[in-house]
N, C-alpha and C positions, 0 to 999 in steps of 0.2 A: 642816819645809816639806813641803807636800803638792802633788800635781800632778793635773790633770784630763786626761781624754782629749782635751779641746779645747785642750790646751797652755797652760793657765793654771797659775800657781803661787799658793799660798796660804800665808801665814805668820801663825799665830795667836799673839796675845799676850792671854791671858785670853779674853774674848768678842769682842775686836777682831781682825778678820782683814784683812790687807793682801793685795790681789789685783793680779796683773800677768800678763804672758805670758812664756813661756820664751824663752831665747836661740834655741832651735830654731825657735820660731814666728816670732820677729822676723826671723830669717835667711830663712825661707821666704817671708815677706811682702815682703821687700825694703825699700827706703827708705820709711819711714812719713812721710807729709806732712800728716796731719790726724788729730786725736783729738777726738771728742765725748764728754765726760764727763757722768755723771749729776749732778743737783743734790744738794747736801748736804740731808739730810732726807728724801730719797726712800725710800719703803719698797719693797723688791724681794722677789720670791719666787724660789726656786731656778729657774734656767733662763730667767728674764726677761732680755731684752736690757738690758744695763747700759751698755755703751760701744760706740761705733762708731769703727773705725779705718780710715783709707784709706792705702793705700800706692801706689807707682807700679804695682804689679801688680794690686791688688784692694781692694775694701772688705770688711771683716769685722765681725761682731758679736762682742762679748765678753759672755758670759752670766754672770749672777749665780750663783756657786757655792753660795750659801746663802740662806736667808730672813733678812731683817734690814733695818736702816736704814743708808743711806750716810751716814757721819759725817764723812768727809774725802775730798777729791779732790786729785789731784796737779796743782795750778794751773800748774806749770812746763811741762806738756805743751801748754798752749794756745799759748805762745810758741815752744816748742821740741819738736815731736812727735818729732824725731829722737832724743831722749833714750831712747826705747823701743829703738831700734837700738843706741845707744851703751852702755846699761846696763840691759838688760831685767830683770835679776834684782835690781836695786838702785834707782837713781834714776828708772828708767822705770816705776815702779808706777803703777796707774791710780786705785784708790780703796781706802778702808778701810770695812769694813762691821761694824756692831755686830750680831753674829749672834744671832738669837732661839733658835737650836738649833745646837750645834756637832756633834751626832752624825753628820751627813752627812760630816764630815771623815774619819771612820773608813773611809769607802768609797773615798776618793781614794788615789792611788798615792804611795809613798815615792819617793825619788830613784832607787833601784836599779830599781824596777819601771818608772818613767818612761823611764829610759835604755834598758831592754830593749824598751819599746814603740817608741821612735823608731829603734832600730837596724834 
Protein backbone atom coordinates (compact mmCIF):
# COMPACT_ATOMS: atom_id res chain seq x y z
CA UNK A 1 0.00 0.00 0.00
CA UNK A 2 1.21 3.52 -0.85
CA UNK A 3 0.14 6.90 0.51
CA UNK A 4 0.00 10.41 -0.97
CA UNK A 5 0.62 13.72 0.77
CA UNK A 6 -3.11 14.38 0.17
CA UNK A 7 -3.95 11.46 2.52
CA UNK A 8 -5.02 9.00 -0.17
CA UNK A 9 -4.10 5.34 -0.08
CA UNK A 10 -3.36 3.27 -3.15
CA UNK A 11 -3.36 -0.50 -3.39
CA UNK A 12 -2.03 -1.97 -6.62
CA UNK A 13 -3.00 -5.35 -8.03
CA UNK A 14 -1.16 -5.54 -11.34
CA UNK A 15 -2.08 -2.40 -13.28
CA UNK A 16 -5.35 -2.02 -11.32
CA UNK A 17 -5.09 0.43 -8.41
CA UNK A 18 -7.76 0.88 -5.72
CA UNK A 19 -7.92 4.41 -4.28
CA UNK A 20 -9.37 5.68 -1.01
CA UNK A 21 -8.57 8.11 1.78
CA UNK A 22 -6.79 7.25 4.99
CA UNK A 23 -8.38 6.89 8.41
CA UNK A 24 -6.51 10.06 9.41
CA UNK A 25 -8.18 11.99 6.57
CA UNK A 26 -11.66 10.64 7.32
CA UNK A 27 -11.25 11.58 10.99
CA UNK A 28 -10.09 15.10 10.08
CA UNK A 29 -13.06 15.56 7.71
CA UNK A 30 -15.63 14.44 10.25
CA UNK A 31 -18.90 12.76 9.27
CA UNK A 32 -19.01 12.31 5.50
CA UNK A 33 -22.50 13.00 4.16
CA UNK A 34 -22.04 12.91 0.36
CA UNK A 35 -19.64 11.35 -2.15
CA UNK A 36 -19.65 12.18 -5.88
CA UNK A 37 -17.79 9.46 -7.76
CA UNK A 38 -16.44 9.58 -11.32
CA UNK A 39 -18.15 7.64 -14.09
CA UNK A 40 -16.74 4.27 -15.10
CA UNK A 41 -14.82 4.70 -18.34
CA UNK A 42 -13.60 8.21 -17.49
CA UNK A 43 -9.99 8.85 -18.50
CA UNK A 44 -8.11 10.82 -15.85
CA UNK A 45 -4.67 12.36 -15.64
CA UNK A 46 -2.63 12.50 -12.44
CA UNK A 47 -3.92 15.35 -10.23
CA UNK A 48 -7.29 15.64 -12.04
CA UNK A 49 -10.25 15.98 -9.68
CA UNK A 50 -11.71 12.50 -9.45
CA UNK A 51 -14.05 12.52 -6.44
CA UNK A 52 -15.86 15.20 -4.46
CA UNK A 53 -16.65 14.44 -0.85
CA UNK A 54 -18.69 16.55 1.52
CA UNK A 55 -18.56 16.26 5.27
CA UNK A 56 -20.20 18.19 8.05
CA UNK A 57 -17.00 20.28 8.16
CA UNK A 58 -16.03 20.85 4.51
CA UNK A 59 -16.10 19.78 0.89
CA UNK A 60 -12.93 18.23 -0.49
CA UNK A 61 -11.63 17.05 -3.82
CA UNK A 62 -9.88 13.72 -4.19
CA UNK A 63 -7.32 13.85 -6.98
CA UNK A 64 -6.41 11.06 -9.36
CA UNK A 65 -3.05 9.71 -8.17
CA UNK A 66 -2.19 8.23 -11.58
CA UNK A 67 -3.02 8.54 -15.27
CA UNK A 68 -5.52 5.95 -16.41
CA UNK A 69 -9.12 4.88 -16.82
CA UNK A 70 -11.68 4.58 -14.02
CA UNK A 71 -12.84 0.96 -14.32
CA UNK A 72 -14.92 0.58 -11.15
CA UNK A 73 -16.48 2.84 -8.52
CA UNK A 74 -17.75 1.97 -5.06
CA UNK A 75 -21.51 2.19 -5.66
CA UNK A 76 -22.18 1.50 -1.96
CA UNK A 77 -21.03 5.06 -1.14
CA UNK A 78 -24.01 6.57 -2.98
CA UNK A 79 -26.41 5.13 -0.39
CA UNK A 80 -24.00 5.10 2.54
CA UNK A 81 -21.24 7.76 2.36
CA UNK A 82 -20.53 7.09 6.05
CA UNK A 83 -18.74 3.90 4.94
CA UNK A 84 -15.72 6.15 4.40
CA UNK A 85 -15.75 7.01 8.11
CA UNK A 86 -16.55 3.47 9.21
CA UNK A 87 -13.91 1.66 7.12
CA UNK A 88 -11.73 4.18 5.26
CA UNK A 89 -9.01 1.64 4.53
CA UNK A 90 -11.39 -1.10 3.39
CA UNK A 91 -15.05 -0.92 2.34
CA UNK A 92 -14.86 2.89 2.06
CA UNK A 93 -12.69 2.88 -1.08
CA UNK A 94 -13.66 5.30 -3.88
CA UNK A 95 -12.59 3.92 -7.25
CA UNK A 96 -10.33 1.55 -9.14
CA UNK A 97 -8.15 2.89 -11.91
CA UNK A 98 -6.45 0.95 -14.67
CA UNK A 99 -3.15 2.78 -14.63
CA UNK A 100 -1.45 3.60 -17.90
CA UNK A 101 1.85 3.97 -16.00
CA UNK A 102 2.59 2.63 -12.52
CA UNK A 103 5.97 4.35 -12.13
CA UNK A 104 4.52 7.33 -10.15
CA UNK A 105 3.68 4.80 -7.40
CA UNK A 106 7.41 4.72 -6.62
CA UNK A 107 7.21 8.38 -5.55
CA UNK A 108 4.46 7.80 -2.98
CA UNK A 109 5.09 7.03 0.69
CA UNK A 110 5.06 3.67 2.39
CA UNK A 111 3.14 3.28 5.66
CA UNK A 112 6.11 4.22 7.87
CA UNK A 113 6.75 7.45 5.94
CA UNK A 114 3.04 8.33 5.99
CA UNK A 115 2.79 7.79 9.76
CA UNK A 116 5.84 10.01 10.24
CA UNK A 117 4.22 12.72 8.11
CA UNK A 118 0.99 12.79 10.12
CA UNK A 119 2.70 12.71 13.53
